[in-house]
C-alpha positions as CSV (number, residue, x, y, z in Angstrom):
1,X,99.4,108.6,-5.2
2,X,97.7,105.1,-3.8
3,X,95.3,106.7,-1.7
4,X,94.3,109.0,-4.6
5,X,94.2,105.9,-6.9
6,X,91.8,103.3,-5.6
7,X,89.9,106.5,-4.1
8,X,85.8,104.8,-4.8
9,X,85.3,108.5,-6.2
10,X,88.1,108.0,-9.0
11,X,88.6,104.2,-9.4
12,X,85.2,102.1,-10.5
13,X,87.0,99.0,-9.6
14,X,85.4,96.2,-7.7
15,X,87.7,96.4,-4.9
16,X,88.7,99.6,-4.4
17,X,87.2,99.9,-1.7
18,X,88.4,97.4,0.2
19,X,91.8,98.5,-1.4
20,X,91.3,102.3,-0.3
21,X,90.3,101.3,3.5
22,X,93.7,98.9,3.3
23,X,95.8,102.0,2.4
24,X,93.9,104.6,4.7
25,X,94.5,101.1,7.7
26,X,97.8,101.4,6.3
27,X,99.1,104.7,6.8
28,X,97.7,105.6,9.7
29,X,99.5,102.8,11.2
30,X,103.1,104.0,9.9
31,X,102.3,107.6,11.0
32,X,101.9,106.8,14.4
33,X,105.6,106.4,16.0
34,X,103.9,103.5,18.8
35,X,101.9,102.3,15.8
36,X,104.8,101.7,13.7
37,X,106.8,100.2,16.4
38,X,104.0,97.7,17.2
39,X,103.6,96.4,13.5
40,X,107.8,96.2,13.5
41,X,107.8,93.8,16.0
42,X,104.6,91.9,14.8
43,X,106.6,91.3,11.8
44,X,109.8,90.3,13.7
45,X,108.4,88.5,16.8
46,X,105.0,86.9,15.3
47,X,104.8,83.9,18.1
48,X,105.0,88.0,20.9
49,X,102.3,89.6,19.1
50,X,100.2,86.0,19.1
51,X,99.6,86.1,15.5
52,X,99.9,83.6,12.8
53,X,101.8,83.9,9.9
54,X,102.4,81.4,7.6
55,X,105.6,81.3,6.7
56,X,107.8,78.7,4.8
57,X,110.8,76.6,6.7
58,X,113.3,79.1,5.3
59,X,111.5,82.1,6.7
60,X,110.8,80.5,10.3
61,X,114.0,79.1,10.7
62,X,115.5,82.9,9.4
63,X,113.2,84.7,12.4
64,X,114.2,82.2,15.0
65,X,117.9,82.7,13.9
66,X,117.0,86.8,14.4
67,X,115.1,86.1,17.9
68,X,118.3,83.9,18.7
69,X,120.8,86.9,18.2
70,X,118.5,89.5,19.6
71,X,118.3,87.7,23.3
72,X,122.3,86.5,23.2
73,X,122.4,90.5,22.4
74,X,120.3,91.6,25.5
75,X,121.9,89.3,27.5
76,X,126.0,90.2,26.5
77,X,124.7,94.0,27.5
78,X,122.8,93.0,31.1
79,X,126.0,90.9,31.8
80,X,128.1,94.0,30.9
81,X,126.0,96.3,32.9
82,X,126.2,93.8,36.0
83,X,129.9,94.1,35.7
84,X,129.8,97.6,35.5
85,X,128.3,97.7,38.3
86,X,129.7,95.3,40.3
87,X,133.3,97.4,39.4
88,X,131.3,101.2,40.1
89,X,130.1,99.5,43.9
90,X,133.6,97.9,44.2
91,X,135.9,101.3,43.3
92,X,132.8,103.5,45.6
93,X,133.1,101.1,48.5
94,X,136.9,100.9,48.2
95,X,137.9,104.8,48.0
96,X,136.9,105.4,51.2
97,X,139.5,103.1,52.5
98,X,142.2,104.7,50.1
99,X,141.7,108.0,51.9
100,X,141.2,107.3,54.8
101,X,144.5,104.8,54.6
102,X,146.9,107.6,53.4
103,X,148.9,108.9,55.6
104,X,149.4,113.1,56.6
105,X,153.3,113.3,57.7
106,X,152.7,115.5,60.6
107,X,155.3,117.9,61.6
108,X,158.7,117.1,62.9
109,X,157.9,118.6,66.2
110,X,155.9,116.1,67.1
111,X,159.1,113.3,67.2
112,X,161.2,116.2,69.0
113,X,158.6,116.0,72.0
114,X,158.2,112.7,71.8
115,X,162.2,112.1,72.2
116,X,162.0,115.2,74.7
117,X,160.2,113.7,76.5
118,X,161.5,110.4,76.2
119,X,164.7,111.3,77.6
120,X,162.9,113.3,80.9
121,X,161.1,110.4,81.4
122,X,164.5,108.8,81.3
123,X,166.3,110.7,83.7
124,X,163.3,111.1,86.3
125,X,161.7,107.5,86.5
126,X,164.5,105.6,85.1
127,X,164.6,103.3,81.6
128,X,162.7,100.6,82.3
129,X,159.4,102.9,83.3
130,X,159.7,105.1,80.5
131,X,159.6,102.3,77.9
132,X,156.8,101.2,79.4
133,X,154.6,104.4,79.1
134,X,156.8,104.8,75.5
135,X,155.2,101.2,74.4
136,X,151.4,101.7,76.2
137,X,151.7,105.2,73.5
138,X,152.4,103.6,70.2
139,X,150.3,100.4,71.3
140,X,147.3,102.2,71.6
141,X,148.0,104.3,68.1
142,X,145.0,103.0,66.0
143,X,147.3,104.3,62.7
144,X,150.2,102.4,63.8
145,X,151.3,99.5,62.3
146,X,151.8,96.1,64.0
147,X,155.2,96.3,63.0
148,X,156.3,99.2,64.5
149,X,154.6,98.1,67.3
150,X,156.5,95.3,67.7
151,X,159.5,96.9,67.7
152,X,158.1,98.9,70.7
153,X,157.6,96.4,72.3
154,X,161.7,94.9,71.4
155,X,163.0,98.1,72.6
156,X,161.3,97.1,76.0
157,X,162.6,94.2,76.5
158,X,166.1,94.8,75.6
159,X,165.8,97.9,77.7
160,X,168.6,100.3,78.9
161,X,169.9,103.3,76.6
162,X,170.0,100.6,73.7
163,X,165.7,100.5,73.8
164,X,165.4,104.5,74.6
165,X,167.3,104.4,71.3
166,X,165.9,102.0,69.2
167,X,162.1,103.5,70.4
168,X,163.0,107.2,69.5
169,X,164.9,105.8,65.7
170,X,160.9,103.9,65.6
171,X,159.1,107.1,65.6
172,X,161.3,108.8,63.5
173,X,160.9,106.9,60.8
174,X,157.3,106.0,61.3
175,X,157.4,110.2,60.3
176,X,159.6,109.2,57.4
177,X,158.1,106.5,56.2
178,X,154.9,106.7,57.5
179,X,152.7,104.8,60.4
180,X,151.5,102.0,57.9
181,X,154.6,101.1,56.1
182,X,156.8,98.9,58.0
183,X,157.3,96.4,55.9
184,X,159.8,98.6,54.0
185,X,161.7,99.9,57.1
186,X,162.0,95.9,57.8
187,X,162.8,95.2,54.1
188,X,165.6,98.4,54.3
189,X,167.2,97.3,57.8
190,X,167.7,94.0,56.3
191,X,169.0,94.9,53.3
192,X,171.3,97.3,55.2
193,X,172.6,94.3,57.5
194,X,173.5,91.8,55.0
195,X,175.4,94.9,53.2
196,X,176.8,95.9,56.5
197,X,178.0,91.8,56.3
198,X,178.8,91.1,53.2
199,X,181.5,94.0,53.6
200,X,183.5,92.5,56.4
201,X,183.4,88.9,54.8
202,X,184.0,89.7,51.4
203,X,184.8,93.2,49.4
204,X,181.4,93.8,47.8
205,X,181.6,97.5,46.1
206,X,179.1,100.4,48.0
207,X,177.3,100.5,44.0
208,X,176.1,97.2,44.8
209,X,175.3,97.2,48.5
210,X,173.1,100.7,47.5
211,X,171.5,98.9,44.2
212,X,170.3,95.7,46.4
213,X,168.9,98.5,48.9
214,X,167.2,100.2,46.3
215,X,165.7,97.2,44.4
216,X,164.9,96.1,48.4
217,X,162.7,99.6,48.2
218,X,161.2,99.4,44.9
219,X,160.3,95.5,45.5
220,X,158.3,96.3,48.5
221,X,157.2,99.5,47.0
222,X,155.6,97.4,43.7
223,X,154.3,95.2,45.5
224,X,151.8,97.8,47.9
């Protein structure tokens, strides 16, 4: 409507030509997305475009406030993106370790083979040599944690039938609970030992002993 109103062929006003050119330039700017975005940035941030606009102090303070809010929002968005990237990178770094740390229980035949092998060596070469070989096999096992390896060393120092029995029990326990859960096994053994000693000194109900054992196992699992 304005474009036709100030057309030189229609309007005979003195400044109709200048008004027509201004309206035409405005239509060209607003019809193009890039020009319209640049025009919006010019109005919002006059200092960034190198143009000086005459405004009163209230308008300047309002534009400064909007500019600070825009920069603060941009800074928060950047910090949020950096935190998300760090979280994703940490998860990607930890996920292979978690997958590799998961223990897959092997067949029970491994326990039987170890038991027969240990008893066979005990009959052939004696207790000490059999315990030495079993302890070396345990120490060379990379999946077995330090707690189980310490148990095999204790079995070697014990010697005799007690050491053989302890090594077989340790191997069986590692098959049941996993090769990296010696802490859980230690908690169970300590709880059973405390319950047995308390039963000798005082008449402790069996339910209390079982509750102590259950809470010890649950606490250890929650800590993991």
